[in-house]
N, C-alpha and C positions, 0 to 999 in steps of 0.2 A: 504493500500499500504506500503510495506516495503522499507525503505530508502536504496537503493542499492549503493548510491553514498558515503556512509560514510564507509571508509575502516575498522573501528573497528567492524562493524556489523558481518562480518564472524568470526573474531577471538573471539568475545564475544559469539557467538553461540557455537563455539568450547569449550569455558570455561563452558558454561551452560551444554553442552552434557556431557563433562568429569565429571563435578560435579554430574550431575544426575546419571551417570553410577556408580561412586563411592558410592554414597548414596544407590543406588539399590544393589550393591554388598554387602554393609554392612548389609542391611536387609535380603538378601538371606542368608548370613553367620549366622545371628541371627536365621533364620528359621531352618537351618542345626543344629545349636547349640542346639535347643530345643531337637532334636532327640538324639543327642550325650549325652547331660547332662542327659535326662530321661533314657537312656540305661545304664548310669553309676549310676543311683540313686542319682544324684546330683541335687536335686530338688530346692535348692535355686537359683542355676545358670539357671536351666530350667525356673523357674519363671521369673527371670531377663530377659531372652531372650524373653519370652512370653510378658512381660510387655513392652519391647522396641518395638516389632512389633505391639502391640496393640496401643501404642502411634502413630505410623505411620498410622495405620488404622483409628484412630480418625482424624488425619490430613487430610487423603484422603477423609473421609466421610464429613468433614466440607467444603471441596474443591470440591464437586460434583464428587467425586471418581477419581480426577486426581491430579497428583503431582503438587504442586505450581510452581515448575520449568517449567512445560509445558507452562503455561501462559507467563512466562518470555521468554522462547524460541520462542514462537509464535510471539512475537513482532519483531523478527529478522529474520524471514523467512516466505515465503508463502507456504512452504512445509507442508503438513499435513499427511504424511504417518505415520504409527503407530510408527515409530522409528525416527521421525524427531528431537526429543529432547533428545535422549539417543543413546549411542553406543551399541545397541543390534540388532541382526538379526530382520527383520520386523515381522516374524512370532511369535518370542518370545515376542517382544514388544506388539503384538496384543493380545496374550493369556496370558500375564504375570499375571494378577490378578487371573485368573481362575487356572492356574498352581500352583502358589505359595501360593494362598489362600487355596487351597486344602492341600497342604503340611503343611501349618501353622495349619489348623484346625485339621488335622489328627495328628500332633505333639502334640497339646494340648490334644487330646483324648489319645494318647499313653502315655503322661506325667501323666495324671489323672489315667489311668488304672495301670501304674507302681506304682504310689504313694498310691493308694488304695489297691494295692496287687491283683488286678484282673489279672494282667499279671506278670509272674516271672521275 
């Protein structure tokens, strides 16, 4: 049961959702940066972007493939829609890992292909 009589619960959930959204945007930018840096043959920065996202993947893996902020948000609402803990459309929150996981892995493959000169 979520304590609805505490006035800070709603505002705390808002802070969690905003923080989660900012973190999500950061990692989406890192995934996009992989492609950008690889296209420019800037492999050190591509590797940095890959490393940052890999760190997030490790955190997710050790947390049962959910963001640690999800458990914090769950303590402040009974809502369990795919986007209850983040400011994203529900369809995007539901398919987030498959969409951006694909872009991430493809970005790594693109970087490796460019680095090894398999692609111009």
